C-alpha positions, 0 to 999 in steps of 0.5 A, a space after each residue: 489507257 493501256 496497262 501492261 505487265 512484263 515478267 522475266 527471269 535473268 541468269 543469276 550472274 546477270 541480275 546486278 547488270 540488269 538492275 544497272 540497266 533498269 536504274 539507267 532507265 529510271 534516271 532518264 525518266 527522271 530527267 526527261 519526264 515523258 508525259 502519259 507514262 507511269 512505270 514501275 519495276 520490281 525484283 522478286 524475292 528470288 533475286 532473278 525474277 523481275 516484273 515491270 508494270 507500265 501504264 500508258 496514258 498517252 492520247 494515241 496509246 504510244 509508249 514513250 519508253 521506246 523512245 528513251 536511249 536508256 530503255 533501248 540499251 536495256 532491251 538491246 540484249 535482254 535475251 542474253 541476260 535471261 533464263 526465261 525471256 520477257 513475257 508481256 501481258 495486257 492487263 484489264 483493271 478490276 480495281 486499284 487504290 492509289 496505285 497509279 495516282 490520279 
């Protein structure tokens, strides 16, 4: 199982567009319901900073997000929308309570 956090900051005028892309990803996730994936996206109080949490629970550690057309569209021009580009960090769980289900 892998847990990843991705954070980045978009340009102020690109925040609504970014949220549309994120919404499209969640719509496709609801339709396709890929197994082995838990995913959450958050916008911080400044309105331009975003954090995504991914829990990969596939047997081979693969990431089903990368197969989604909506995710490909979201990531295709992410750097053009950003003031601070995405930074991914592997997370090691110390403890959780009902966060990832189970």
